[in-house]
PyMOL Python script that loads the backbone (N, CA, C, O; Angstrom):
from pymol import cmd

cmd.read_pdbstr("""\
ATOM      1  N   THR A   1      69.258  74.084 100.881  1.00  0.00           N
ATOM      2  CA  THR A   1      67.775  74.142  99.335  1.00  0.00           C
ATOM      3  C   THR A   1      68.821  74.360  98.261  1.00  0.00           C
ATOM      4  O   THR A   1      69.729  75.183  98.383  1.00  0.00           O
ATOM      5  N   GLU A   2      68.597  73.341  96.877  1.00  0.00           N
ATOM      6  CA  GLU A   2      69.364  73.284  95.637  1.00  0.00           C
ATOM      7  C   GLU A   2      68.767  74.462  95.031  1.00  0.00           C
ATOM      8  O   GLU A   2      67.592  74.802  95.174  1.00  0.00           O
ATOM      9  N   ALA A   3      69.771  75.146  94.251  1.00  0.00           N
ATOM     10  CA  ALA A   3      69.487  76.131  93.521  1.00  0.00           C
ATOM     11  C   ALA A   3      68.832  75.273  92.056  1.00  0.00           C
ATOM     12  O   ALA A   3      68.789  74.063  91.835  1.00  0.00           O
ATOM     13  N   GLY A   4      68.411  76.326  91.287  1.00  0.00           N
ATOM     14  CA  GLY A   4      67.498  75.821  89.706  1.00  0.00           C
ATOM     15  C   GLY A   4      69.262  75.328  89.116  1.00  0.00           C
ATOM     16  O   GLY A   4      70.239  75.559  89.828  1.00  0.00           O
ATOM     17  N   PRO A   5      69.356  74.800  88.051  1.00  0.00           N
ATOM     18  CA  PRO A   5      70.319  74.587  87.010  1.00  0.00           C
ATOM     19  C   PRO A   5      70.913  76.033  86.391  1.00  0.00           C
ATOM     20  O   PRO A   5      70.251  77.021  86.075  1.00  0.00           O
ATOM     21  N   ILE A   6      71.891  75.907  86.342  1.00  0.00           N
ATOM     22  CA  ILE A   6      72.975  76.591  85.684  1.00  0.00           C
ATOM     23  C   ILE A   6      73.077  76.306  84.345  1.00  0.00           C
ATOM     24  O   ILE A   6      73.829  75.354  84.143  1.00  0.00           O
ATOM     25  N   LEU A   7      72.326  77.050  82.815  1.00  0.00           N
ATOM     26  CA  LEU A   7      73.198  76.663  81.799  1.00  0.00           C
ATOM     27  C   LEU A   7      74.424  77.123  81.088  1.00  0.00           C
ATOM     28  O   LEU A   7      74.727  78.313  81.000  1.00  0.00           O
ATOM     29  N   LYS A   8      74.995  76.323  80.674  1.00  0.00           N
ATOM     30  CA  LYS A   8      76.303  76.883  80.274  1.00  0.00           C
ATOM     31  C   LYS A   8      76.656  76.368  78.915  1.00  0.00           C
ATOM     32  O   LYS A   8      76.366  75.199  78.661  1.00  0.00           O
ATOM     33  N   GLY A   9      77.213  77.060  78.064  1.00  0.00           N
ATOM     34  CA  GLY A   9      77.290  76.911  76.643  1.00  0.00           C
ATOM     35  C   GLY A   9      78.724  77.489  76.400  1.00  0.00           C
ATOM     36  O   GLY A   9      78.994  77.932  75.283  1.00  0.00           O
ATOM     37  N   VAL A  10      79.586  77.500  77.332  1.00  0.00           N
ATOM     38  CA  VAL A  10      80.833  77.945  77.605  1.00  0.00           C
ATOM     39  C   VAL A  10      81.380  77.646  78.430  1.00  0.00           C
ATOM     40  O   VAL A  10      80.759  77.823  79.478  1.00  0.00           O
ATOM     41  N   SER A  11      82.979  76.956  78.620  1.00  0.00           N
ATOM     42  CA  SER A  11      83.739  76.344  79.578  1.00  0.00           C
ATOM     43  C   SER A  11      83.369  77.295  80.592  1.00  0.00           C
ATOM     44  O   SER A  11      83.038  78.431  80.252  1.00  0.00           O
ATOM     45  N   TYR A  12      83.393  76.883  82.047  1.00  0.00           N
ATOM     46  CA  TYR A  12      82.963  77.376  83.139  1.00  0.00           C
ATOM     47  C   TYR A  12      83.658  76.457  84.340  1.00  0.00           C
ATOM     48  O   TYR A  12      84.054  75.301  84.189  1.00  0.00           O
ATOM     49  N   THR A  13      83.711  77.188  85.496  1.00  0.00           N
ATOM     50  CA  THR A  13      83.872  76.832  87.165  1.00  0.00           C
ATOM     51  C   THR A  13      82.601  76.525  87.781  1.00  0.00           C
ATOM     52  O   THR A  13      81.621  77.270  87.789  1.00  0.00           O
ATOM     53  N   ALA A  14      82.664  75.689  88.156  1.00  0.00           N
ATOM     54  CA  ALA A  14      81.251  74.964  89.006  1.00  0.00           C
ATOM     55  C   ALA A  14      82.057  75.576  90.529  1.00  0.00           C
ATOM     56  O   ALA A  14      83.220  75.458  90.917  1.00  0.00           O
ATOM     57  N   ALA A  15      80.832  76.269  91.150  1.00  0.00           N
ATOM     58  CA  ALA A  15      80.985  76.257  92.951  1.00  0.00           C
ATOM     59  C   ALA A  15      80.638  74.787  93.525  1.00  0.00           C
ATOM     60  O   ALA A  15      80.397  73.747  92.911  1.00  0.00           O
ATOM     61  N   VAL A  16      80.675  74.962  94.445  1.00  0.00           N
ATOM     62  CA  VAL A  16      79.799  73.592  95.220  1.00  0.00           C
ATOM     63  C   VAL A  16      78.707  73.950  95.658  1.00  0.00           C
ATOM     64  O   VAL A  16      78.534  74.957  96.345  1.00  0.00           O
ATOM     65  N   GLY A  17      77.808  73.125  95.289  1.00  0.00           N
ATOM     66  CA  GLY A  17      76.538  73.194  95.465  1.00  0.00           C
ATOM     67  C   GLY A  17      75.775  73.567  93.877  1.00  0.00           C
ATOM     68  O   GLY A  17      74.548  73.660  93.846  1.00  0.00           O
ATOM     69  N   GLU A  18      76.204  73.672  93.204  1.00  0.00           N
ATOM     70  CA  GLU A  18      75.595  74.253  91.869  1.00  0.00           C
ATOM     71  C   GLU A  18      75.133  72.612  90.903  1.00  0.00           C
ATOM     72  O   GLU A  18      75.503  71.439  90.949  1.00  0.00           O
ATOM     73  N   PHE A  19      74.239  73.338  90.178  1.00  0.00           N
ATOM     74  CA  PHE A  19      73.881  72.103  89.389  1.00  0.00           C
ATOM     75  C   PHE A  19      73.862  72.721  87.754  1.00  0.00           C
ATOM     76  O   PHE A  19      73.134  73.585  87.264  1.00  0.00           O
ATOM     77  N   VAL A  20      74.986  71.896  87.129  1.00  0.00           N
ATOM     78  CA  VAL A  20      75.621  72.485  85.873  1.00  0.00           C
ATOM     79  C   VAL A  20      74.911  72.145  84.835  1.00  0.00           C
ATOM     80  O   VAL A  20      74.777  70.922  84.883  1.00  0.00           O
ATOM     81  N   THR A  21      74.178  72.744  83.563  1.00  0.00           N
ATOM     82  CA  THR A  21      73.715  71.707  82.606  1.00  0.00           C
ATOM     83  C   THR A  21      74.075  72.657  81.559  1.00  0.00           C
ATOM     84  O   THR A  21      73.733  73.805  81.276  1.00  0.00           O
ATOM     85  N   ALA A  22      75.200  71.451  80.891  1.00  0.00           N
ATOM     86  CA  ALA A  22      75.947  71.769  79.700  1.00  0.00           C
ATOM     87  C   ALA A  22      75.154  72.151  78.244  1.00  0.00           C
ATOM     88  O   ALA A  22      74.354  71.308  77.839  1.00  0.00           O
ATOM     89  N   THR A  23      75.278  72.964  77.716  1.00  0.00           N
ATOM     90  CA  THR A  23      73.842  73.648  76.651  1.00  0.00           C
ATOM     91  C   THR A  23      75.022  73.447  75.390  1.00  0.00           C
ATOM     92  O   THR A  23      74.500  73.535  74.278  1.00  0.00           O
ATOM     93  N   ALA A  24      76.291  73.231  75.369  1.00  0.00           N
ATOM     94  CA  ALA A  24      77.045  73.130  74.172  1.00  0.00           C
ATOM     95  C   ALA A  24      78.322  71.829  74.457  1.00  0.00           C
ATOM     96  O   ALA A  24      78.820  71.536  75.543  1.00  0.00           O
ATOM     97  N   GLY A  25      78.616  71.218  73.118  1.00  0.00           N
ATOM     98  CA  GLY A  25      79.418  70.031  73.443  1.00  0.00           C
ATOM     99  C   GLY A  25      80.769  71.079  73.476  1.00  0.00           C
ATOM    100  O   GLY A  25      80.879  72.305  73.462  1.00  0.00           O
ATOM    101  N   SER A  26      81.750  69.924  73.527  1.00  0.00           N
ATOM    102  CA  SER A  26      83.068  70.856  73.236  1.00  0.00           C
ATOM    103  C   SER A  26      83.532  71.928  74.381  1.00  0.00           C
ATOM    104  O   SER A  26      84.284  72.887  74.209  1.00  0.00           O
ATOM    105  N   ILE A  27      83.009  71.594  75.371  1.00  0.00           N
ATOM    106  CA  ILE A  27      83.437  73.119  76.981  1.00  0.00           C
ATOM    107  C   ILE A  27      83.639  71.772  77.874  1.00  0.00           C
ATOM    108  O   ILE A  27      83.405  70.564  77.868  1.00  0.00           O
ATOM    109  N   THR A  28      84.209  72.764  78.611  1.00  0.00           N
ATOM    110  CA  THR A  28      84.760  72.034  80.282  1.00  0.00           C
ATOM    111  C   THR A  28      84.343  72.655  81.637  1.00  0.00           C
ATOM    112  O   THR A  28      84.275  73.745  82.204  1.00  0.00           O
ATOM    113  N   ILE A  29      84.140  71.539  81.802  1.00  0.00           N
ATOM    114  CA  ILE A  29      82.999  71.965  83.473  1.00  0.00           C
ATOM    115  C   ILE A  29      84.287  71.693  84.195  1.00  0.00           C
ATOM    116  O   ILE A  29      84.845  70.598  84.122  1.00  0.00           O
ATOM    117  N   THR A  30      84.829  72.863  85.007  1.00  0.00           N
ATOM    118  CA  THR A  30      85.830  72.701  86.166  1.00  0.00           C
ATOM    119  C   THR A  30      85.252  72.224  87.390  1.00  0.00           C
ATOM    120  O   THR A  30      84.446  72.994  87.913  1.00  0.00           O
ATOM    121  N   LEU A  31      85.456  71.233  87.916  1.00  0.00           N
ATOM    122  CA  LEU A  31      84.909  71.234  89.387  1.00  0.00           C
ATOM    123  C   LEU A  31      86.071  72.226  90.192  1.00  0.00           C
ATOM    124  O   LEU A  31      87.169  72.601  89.780  1.00  0.00           O
ATOM    125  N   PRO A  32      85.411  72.487  91.453  1.00  0.00           N
ATOM    126  CA  PRO A  32      85.617  73.379  92.415  1.00  0.00           C
ATOM    127  C   PRO A  32      87.168  73.332  93.027  1.00  0.00           C
ATOM    128  O   PRO A  32      87.452  72.307  93.647  1.00  0.00           O
ATOM    129  N   ALA A  33      88.103  74.271  92.911  1.00  0.00           N
ATOM    130  CA  ALA A  33      89.548  74.000  94.022  1.00  0.00           C
ATOM    131  C   ALA A  33      89.029  73.742  95.316  1.00  0.00           C
ATOM    132  O   ALA A  33      88.034  74.116  95.937  1.00  0.00           O
ATOM    133  N   SER A  34      90.039  72.958  95.556  1.00  0.00           N
ATOM    134  CA  SER A  34      90.263  72.349  97.228  1.00  0.00           C
ATOM    135  C   SER A  34      88.665  72.091  97.855  1.00  0.00           C
ATOM    136  O   SER A  34      88.351  73.075  98.524  1.00  0.00           O
ATOM    137  N   PRO A  35      87.850  71.314  97.835  1.00  0.00           N
ATOM    138  CA  PRO A  35      86.710  70.674  98.178  1.00  0.00           C
ATOM    139  C   PRO A  35      86.868  69.945  99.395  1.00  0.00           C
ATOM    140  O   PRO A  35      87.820  69.234  99.715  1.00  0.00           O
ATOM    141  N   ILE A  36      85.598  70.259 100.183  1.00  0.00           N
ATOM    142  CA  ILE A  36      86.156  69.562 101.337  1.00  0.00           C
ATOM    143  C   ILE A  36      84.847  67.882 101.529  1.00  0.00           C
ATOM    144  O   ILE A  36      83.985  67.638 100.685  1.00  0.00           O
ATOM    145  N   ALA A  37      84.988  67.363 102.296  1.00  0.00           N
ATOM    146  CA  ALA A  37      84.153  65.999 102.367  1.00  0.00           C
ATOM    147  C   ALA A  37      82.674  66.403 102.401  1.00  0.00           C
ATOM    148  O   ALA A  37      82.211  67.124 103.285  1.00  0.00           O
ATOM    149  N   GLY A  38      81.930  65.875 101.341  1.00  0.00           N
ATOM    150  CA  GLY A  38      80.656  66.299 101.666  1.00  0.00           C
ATOM    151  C   GLY A  38      80.256  67.407 100.338  1.00  0.00           C
ATOM    152  O   GLY A  38      79.132  67.501  99.845  1.00  0.00           O
ATOM    153  N   ASP A  39      81.228  68.040 100.001  1.00  0.00           N
ATOM    154  CA  ASP A  39      80.519  68.974  98.725  1.00  0.00           C
ATOM    155  C   ASP A  39      80.099  68.413  97.721  1.00  0.00           C
ATOM    156  O   ASP A  39      80.867  67.538  97.323  1.00  0.00           O
ATOM    157  N   THR A  40      79.018  68.568  97.017  1.00  0.00           N
ATOM    158  CA  THR A  40      78.503  68.429  95.587  1.00  0.00           C
ATOM    159  C   THR A  40      78.285  69.545  94.582  1.00  0.00           C
ATOM    160  O   THR A  40      78.128  70.756  94.736  1.00  0.00           O
ATOM    161  N   VAL A  41      78.344  68.403  92.995  1.00  0.00           N
ATOM    162  CA  VAL A  41      78.265  69.460  91.933  1.00  0.00           C
ATOM    163  C   VAL A  41      77.487  68.342  91.128  1.00  0.00           C
ATOM    164  O   VAL A  41      77.654  67.171  90.786  1.00  0.00           O
ATOM    165  N   THR A  42      76.656  69.230  91.026  1.00  0.00           N
ATOM    166  CA  THR A  42      75.657  68.113  89.483  1.00  0.00           C
ATOM    167  C   THR A  42      75.975  68.437  87.891  1.00  0.00           C
ATOM    168  O   THR A  42      76.150  69.621  87.603  1.00  0.00           O
ATOM    169  N   VAL A  43      76.044  67.592  87.003  1.00  0.00           N
ATOM    170  CA  VAL A  43      76.438  67.948  86.008  1.00  0.00           C
ATOM    171  C   VAL A  43      75.541  67.182  84.903  1.00  0.00           C
ATOM    172  O   VAL A  43      75.545  65.955  84.797  1.00  0.00           O
ATOM    173  N   LYS A  44      74.564  68.284  83.872  1.00  0.00           N
ATOM    174  CA  LYS A  44      74.006  67.393  83.038  1.00  0.00           C
ATOM    175  C   LYS A  44      74.256  67.558  81.611  1.00  0.00           C
ATOM    176  O   LYS A  44      74.931  68.568  81.413  1.00  0.00           O
ATOM    177  N   ASP A  45      73.965  66.954  80.594  1.00  0.00           N
ATOM    178  CA  ASP A  45      74.101  67.070  79.341  1.00  0.00           C
ATOM    179  C   ASP A  45      72.356  67.608  79.027  1.00  0.00           C
ATOM    180  O   ASP A  45      71.312  67.088  79.420  1.00  0.00           O
ATOM    181  N   GLY A  46      72.557  68.747  78.233  1.00  0.00           N
ATOM    182  CA  GLY A  46      71.161  69.334  78.298  1.00  0.00           C
ATOM    183  C   GLY A  46      70.940  69.377  76.752  1.00  0.00           C
ATOM    184  O   GLY A  46      69.918  69.812  76.221  1.00  0.00           O
ATOM    185  N   THR A  47      71.915  68.922  76.163  1.00  0.00           N
ATOM    186  CA  THR A  47      71.422  69.046  74.449  1.00  0.00           C
ATOM    187  C   THR A  47      71.080  67.303  74.286  1.00  0.00           C
ATOM    188  O   THR A  47      70.253  67.176  73.383  1.00  0.00           O
ATOM    189  N   GLY A  48      71.318  66.474  74.651  1.00  0.00           N
ATOM    190  CA  GLY A  48      70.918  65.086  74.507  1.00  0.00           C
ATOM    191  C   GLY A  48      72.187  64.657  73.564  1.00  0.00           C
ATOM    192  O   GLY A  48      72.208  63.467  73.250  1.00  0.00           O
ATOM    193  N   ALA A  49      73.181  65.431  73.105  1.00  0.00           N
ATOM    194  CA  ALA A  49      74.014  65.206  71.874  1.00  0.00           C
ATOM    195  C   ALA A  49      75.598  64.728  72.583  1.00  0.00           C
ATOM    196  O   ALA A  49      76.567  64.494  71.861  1.00  0.00           O
ATOM    197  N   ALA A  50      75.652  64.633  74.165  1.00  0.00           N
ATOM    198  CA  ALA A  50      76.858  64.108  74.318  1.00  0.00           C
ATOM    199  C   ALA A  50      77.367  63.316  73.655  1.00  0.00           C
ATOM    200  O   ALA A  50      78.577  63.524  73.564  1.00  0.00           O
ATOM    201  N   ALA A  51      76.960  62.314  73.022  1.00  0.00           N
ATOM    202  CA  ALA A  51      77.503  60.801  72.610  1.00  0.00           C
ATOM    203  C   ALA A  51      78.270  61.295  71.446  1.00  0.00           C
ATOM    204  O   ALA A  51      79.317  60.700  71.190  1.00  0.00           O
ATOM    205  N   THR A  52      77.866  62.428  70.598  1.00  0.00           N
ATOM    206  CA  THR A  52      78.410  62.626  69.532  1.00  0.00           C
ATOM    207  C   THR A  52      79.440  64.182  69.565  1.00  0.00           C
ATOM    208  O   THR A  52      80.470  64.493  68.968  1.00  0.00           O
ATOM    209  N   THR A  53      78.808  64.702  70.290  1.00  0.00           N
ATOM    210  CA  THR A  53      79.612  66.188  70.979  1.00  0.00           C
ATOM    211  C   THR A  53      80.302  65.914  72.566  1.00  0.00           C
ATOM    212  O   THR A  53      79.900  66.532  73.551  1.00  0.00           O
ATOM    213  N   THR A  54      81.142  65.129  72.609  1.00  0.00           N
ATOM    214  CA  THR A  54      81.577  65.534  74.549  1.00  0.00           C
ATOM    215  C   THR A  54      81.820  66.955  74.534  1.00  0.00           C
ATOM    216  O   THR A  54      82.141  67.829  73.729  1.00  0.00           O
ATOM    217  N   PHE A  55      81.439  66.782  76.172  1.00  0.00           N
ATOM    218  CA  PHE A  55      81.949  67.751  76.927  1.00  0.00           C
ATOM    219  C   PHE A  55      82.985  66.989  78.091  1.00  0.00           C
ATOM    220  O   PHE A  55      82.846  65.783  78.291  1.00  0.00           O
ATOM    221  N   THR A  56      83.995  67.756  78.816  1.00  0.00           N
ATOM    222  CA  THR A  56      85.111  67.863  79.908  1.00  0.00           C
ATOM    223  C   THR A  56      84.279  67.895  81.453  1.00  0.00           C
ATOM    224  O   THR A  56      83.606  68.857  81.824  1.00  0.00           O
ATOM    225  N   VAL A  57      84.437  66.932  82.062  1.00  0.00           N
ATOM    226  CA  VAL A  57      84.699  67.742  83.736  1.00  0.00           C
ATOM    227  C   VAL A  57      85.713  67.752  84.100  1.00  0.00           C
ATOM    228  O   VAL A  57      86.168  66.684  84.509  1.00  0.00           O
ATOM    229  N   ALA A  58      86.595  69.019  84.131  1.00  0.00           N
ATOM    230  CA  ALA A  58      87.852  68.916  84.497  1.00  0.00           C
ATOM    231  C   ALA A  58      88.219  68.835  86.178  1.00  0.00           C
ATOM    232  O   ALA A  58      88.049  69.772  86.958  1.00  0.00           O
ATOM    233  N   ARG A  59      88.683  67.681  86.484  1.00  0.00           N
ATOM    234  CA  ARG A  59      89.186  67.469  87.936  1.00  0.00           C
ATOM    235  C   ARG A  59      89.631  68.438  89.174  1.00  0.00           C
ATOM    236  O   ARG A  59      89.575  68.432  90.403  1.00  0.00           O
ATOM    237  N   ASN A  60      90.135  69.323  88.057  1.00  0.00           N
ATOM    238  CA  ASN A  60      91.260  70.556  88.956  1.00  0.00           C
ATOM    239  C   ASN A  60      92.135  70.521  89.979  1.00  0.00           C
ATOM    240  O   ASN A  60      92.470  71.430  90.738  1.00  0.00           O
ATOM    241  N   GLY A  61      92.546  69.167  89.928  1.00  0.00           N
ATOM    242  CA  GLY A  61      93.672  68.926  90.914  1.00  0.00           C
ATOM    243  C   GLY A  61      93.013  67.276  91.995  1.00  0.00           C
ATOM    244  O   GLY A  61      93.603  66.544  92.790  1.00  0.00           O
ATOM    245  N   SER A  62      91.750  67.287  91.534  1.00  0.00           N
ATOM    246  CA  SER A  62      91.261  65.922  92.723  1.00  0.00           C
ATOM    247  C   SER A  62      90.833  65.290  91.719  1.00  0.00           C
ATOM    248  O   SER A  62      90.310  65.560  90.638  1.00  0.00           O
ATOM    249  N   ASN A  63      91.329  63.909  92.586  1.00  0.00           N
ATOM    250  CA  ASN A  63      90.823  62.337  91.686  1.00  0.00           C
ATOM    251  C   ASN A  63      89.244  62.564  91.569  1.00  0.00           C
ATOM    252  O   ASN A  63      88.549  63.286  92.283  1.00  0.00           O
ATOM    253  N   ILE A  64      88.770  61.603  90.266  1.00  0.00           N
ATOM    254  CA  ILE A  64      87.724  61.950  89.878  1.00  0.00           C
ATOM    255  C   ILE A  64      87.526  60.049  89.901  1.00  0.00           C
ATOM    256  O   ILE A  64      88.174  59.503  89.008  1.00  0.00           O
ATOM    257  N   ALA A  65      86.743  59.124  90.788  1.00  0.00           N
ATOM    258  CA  ALA A  65      86.565  57.833  91.337  1.00  0.00           C
ATOM    259  C   ALA A  65      87.664  57.362  91.429  1.00  0.00           C
ATOM    260  O   ALA A  65      87.797  56.394  90.681  1.00  0.00           O
ATOM    261  N   SER A  66      88.863  57.690  92.230  1.00  0.00           N
ATOM    262  CA  SER A  66      89.999  57.313  92.249  1.00  0.00           C
ATOM    263  C   SER A  66      91.231  57.466  91.444  1.00  0.00           C
ATOM    264  O   SER A  66      92.417  57.151  91.543  1.00  0.00           O
ATOM    265  N   SER A  67      90.227  58.267  90.353  1.00  0.00           N
ATOM    266  CA  SER A  67      91.279  58.626  89.253  1.00  0.00           C
ATOM    267  C   SER A  67      92.149  60.118  89.166  1.00  0.00           C
ATOM    268  O   SER A  67      91.671  61.170  89.589  1.00  0.00           O
ATOM    269  N   ALA A  68      93.272  60.028  88.650  1.00  0.00           N
ATOM    270  CA  ALA A  68      93.751  61.550  88.538  1.00  0.00           C
ATOM    271  C   ALA A  68      93.526  61.771  86.706  1.00  0.00           C
ATOM    272  O   ALA A  68      94.359  62.283  85.959  1.00  0.00           O
ATOM    273  N   THR A  69      92.393  61.314  86.371  1.00  0.00           N
ATOM    274  CA  THR A  69      91.927  62.274  84.902  1.00  0.00           C
ATOM    275  C   THR A  69      90.969  62.288  84.555  1.00  0.00           C
ATOM    276  O   THR A  69      90.276  61.272  84.504  1.00  0.00           O
ATOM    277  N   ASP A  70      90.563  63.492  84.175  1.00  0.00           N
ATOM    278  CA  ASP A  70      89.683  64.213  83.697  1.00  0.00           C
ATOM    279  C   ASP A  70      88.293  63.658  83.473  1.00  0.00           C
ATOM    280  O   ASP A  70      88.431  63.353  82.288  1.00  0.00           O
ATOM    281  N   LEU A  71      87.081  63.318  83.764  1.00  0.00           N
ATOM    282  CA  LEU A  71      85.642  63.094  83.288  1.00  0.00           C
ATOM    283  C   LEU A  71      85.397  63.002  81.680  1.00  0.00           C
ATOM    284  O   LEU A  71      85.200  64.210  81.812  1.00  0.00           O
ATOM    285  N   VAL A  72      85.239  62.780  80.465  1.00  0.00           N
ATOM    286  CA  VAL A  72      84.572  62.918  79.209  1.00  0.00           C
ATOM    287  C   VAL A  72      83.361  62.655  79.739  1.00  0.00           C
ATOM    288  O   VAL A  72      83.080  61.669  80.420  1.00  0.00           O
ATOM    289  N   PHE A  73      82.172  64.117  79.225  1.00  0.00           N
ATOM    290  CA  PHE A  73      80.866  63.176  79.499  1.00  0.00           C
ATOM    291  C   PHE A  73      80.215  62.880  78.347  1.00  0.00           C
ATOM    292  O   PHE A  73      79.737  63.847  77.754  1.00  0.00           O
ATOM    293  N   ASP A  74      80.051  61.691  77.819  1.00  0.00           N
ATOM    294  CA  ASP A  74      79.792  61.292  76.489  1.00  0.00           C
ATOM    295  C   ASP A  74      78.049  60.112  76.969  1.00  0.00           C
ATOM    296  O   ASP A  74      78.024  58.897  76.774  1.00  0.00           O
ATOM    297  N   LYS A  75      77.059  60.780  77.465  1.00  0.00           N
ATOM    298  CA  LYS A  75      75.949  59.933  77.078  1.00  0.00           C
ATOM    299  C   LYS A  75      75.053  60.730  77.032  1.00  0.00           C
ATOM    300  O   LYS A  75      75.096  61.655  77.843  1.00  0.00           O
ATOM    301  N   ASN A  76      74.243  60.677  76.344  1.00  0.00           N
ATOM    302  CA  ASN A  76      73.003  61.968  75.829  1.00  0.00           C
ATOM    303  C   ASN A  76      72.066  61.824  77.054  1.00  0.00           C
ATOM    304  O   ASN A  76      71.539  60.864  77.617  1.00  0.00           O
ATOM    305  N   PHE A  77      72.071  63.085  77.228  1.00  0.00           N
ATOM    306  CA  PHE A  77      70.641  63.575  78.786  1.00  0.00           C
ATOM    307  C   PHE A  77      71.161  62.694  79.732  1.00  0.00           C
ATOM    308  O   PHE A  77      70.470  61.873  80.336  1.00  0.00           O
ATOM    309  N   ALA A  78      72.522  62.864  79.897  1.00  0.00           N
ATOM    310  CA  ALA A  78      73.029  62.030  81.564  1.00  0.00           C
ATOM    311  C   ALA A  78      73.315  63.251  82.808  1.00  0.00           C
ATOM    312  O   ALA A  78      73.833  64.367  82.755  1.00  0.00           O
ATOM    313  N   GLU A  79      72.847  62.629  83.674  1.00  0.00           N
ATOM    314  CA  GLU A  79      73.175  63.840  84.661  1.00  0.00           C
ATOM    315  C   GLU A  79      73.637  63.188  85.835  1.00  0.00           C
ATOM    316  O   GLU A  79      72.985  62.301  86.387  1.00  0.00           O
ATOM    317  N   ILE A  80      74.488  63.504  86.144  1.00  0.00           N
ATOM    318  CA  ILE A  80      75.334  63.056  87.451  1.00  0.00           C
ATOM    319  C   ILE A  80      75.464  64.011  88.964  1.00  0.00           C
ATOM    320  O   ILE A  80      75.737  65.209  89.039  1.00  0.00           O
ATOM    321  N   THR A  81      75.233  63.247  89.870  1.00  0.00           N
ATOM    322  CA  THR A  81      75.965  64.031  91.136  1.00  0.00           C
ATOM    323  C   THR A  81      77.112  63.507  91.554  1.00  0.00           C
ATOM    324  O   THR A  81      77.138  62.340  91.947  1.00  0.00           O
ATOM    325  N   MET A  82      78.423  64.418  91.530  1.00  0.00           N
ATOM    326  CA  MET A  82      79.624  63.977  92.549  1.00  0.00           C
ATOM    327  C   MET A  82      79.435  64.431  93.261  1.00  0.00           C
ATOM    328  O   MET A  82      78.833  65.502  93.345  1.00  0.00           O
ATOM    329  N   THR A  83      80.106  63.463  94.476  1.00  0.00           N
ATOM    330  CA  THR A  83      80.563  63.995  96.394  1.00  0.00           C
ATOM    331  C   THR A  83      81.733  63.759  96.473  1.00  0.00           C
ATOM    332  O   THR A  83      82.086  62.635  96.115  1.00  0.00           O
ATOM    333  N   TYR A  84      82.552  64.521  96.865  1.00  0.00           N
ATOM    334  CA  TYR A  84      83.510  65.059  97.403  1.00  0.00           C
ATOM    335  C   TYR A  84      84.065  64.309  98.481  1.00  0.00           C
ATOM    336  O   TYR A  84      84.150  64.918  99.547  1.00  0.00           O
ATOM    337  N   ILE A  85      84.577  62.792  98.444  1.00  0.00           N
ATOM    338  CA  ILE A  85      84.728  61.972  99.312  1.00  0.00           C
ATOM    339  C   ILE A  85      85.746  62.167 100.190  1.00  0.00           C
ATOM    340  O   ILE A  85      85.440  62.418 101.356  1.00  0.00           O
ATOM    341  N   ASP A  86      87.199  62.088  99.798  1.00  0.00           N
ATOM    342  CA  ASP A  86      88.492  62.070 100.569  1.00  0.00           C
ATOM    343  C   ASP A  86      89.672  62.655  99.148  1.00  0.00           C
ATOM    344  O   ASP A  86      89.503  62.942  97.962  1.00  0.00           O
ATOM    345  N   GLY A  87      90.582  62.624  99.866  1.00  0.00           N
ATOM    346  CA  GLY A  87      91.894  62.968  98.981  1.00  0.00           C
ATOM    347  C   GLY A  87      92.247  62.028  98.169  1.00  0.00           C
ATOM    348  O   GLY A  87      92.962  62.392  97.236  1.00  0.00           O
ATOM    349  N   THR A  88      91.933  60.775  98.232  1.00  0.00           N
ATOM    350  CA  THR A  88      92.280  59.215  97.414  1.00  0.00           C
ATOM    351  C   THR A  88      91.136  59.101  96.907  1.00  0.00           C
ATOM    352  O   THR A  88      91.316  58.557  95.817  1.00  0.00           O
ATOM    353  N   ILE A  89      89.884  59.327  97.082  1.00  0.00           N
ATOM    354  CA  ILE A  89      88.756  58.543  95.981  1.00  0.00           C
ATOM    355  C   ILE A  89      88.739  60.458  95.406  1.00  0.00           C
ATOM    356  O   ILE A  89      88.660  60.789  94.223  1.00  0.00           O
ATOM    357  N   GLY A  90      88.801  61.107  96.182  1.00  0.00           N
ATOM    358  CA  GLY A  90      88.091  62.740  95.072  1.00  0.00           C
ATOM    359  C   GLY A  90      86.820  62.680  94.974  1.00  0.00           C
ATOM    360  O   GLY A  90      86.175  62.479  96.002  1.00  0.00           O
ATOM    361  N   TRP A  91      86.299  62.804  93.996  1.00  0.00           N
ATOM    362  CA  TRP A  91      84.943  63.277  93.408  1.00  0.00           C
ATOM    363  C   TRP A  91      84.401  61.274  93.276  1.00  0.00           C
ATOM    364  O   TRP A  91      85.011  60.493  92.545  1.00  0.00           O
ATOM    365  N   SER A  92      83.690  61.029  93.794  1.00  0.00           N
ATOM    366  CA  SER A  92      82.681  59.806  93.745  1.00  0.00           C
ATOM    367  C   SER A  92      81.725  60.625  92.992  1.00  0.00           C
ATOM    368  O   SER A  92      81.271  61.738  93.261  1.00  0.00           O
ATOM    369  N   VAL A  93      81.497  59.795  91.922  1.00  0.00           N
ATOM    370  CA  VAL A  93      80.487  59.576  90.776  1.00  0.00           C
ATOM    371  C   VAL A  93      78.995  58.365  91.086  1.00  0.00           C
ATOM    372  O   VAL A  93      78.169  58.164  90.196  1.00  0.00           O
TER     373      VAL A  93
END
""", "prot")
cmd.dss("prot")
cmd.show_as("cartoon", "prot")
cmd.util.cbc("prot")
cmd.orient("prot")
């Protein structure tokens, strides 16, 4: 059973299975450390202002979509569920 969204206006480290809604820009949502295959985290722009006030999803040592770079969230009201695949792909978007 998925929990409701967690509203965050400050930087935060997500736990596996959480749905984090950013309520402010210029913050960092950090993905869980040491994920295992099948772990998920959902992140959403709750302000509708991410295109002008971005926030960051920090990879915390794992790749995001096969890249060793953090994800800059810049789409208004966008919501993504990231699923951890393996050490090469990391978090699939």
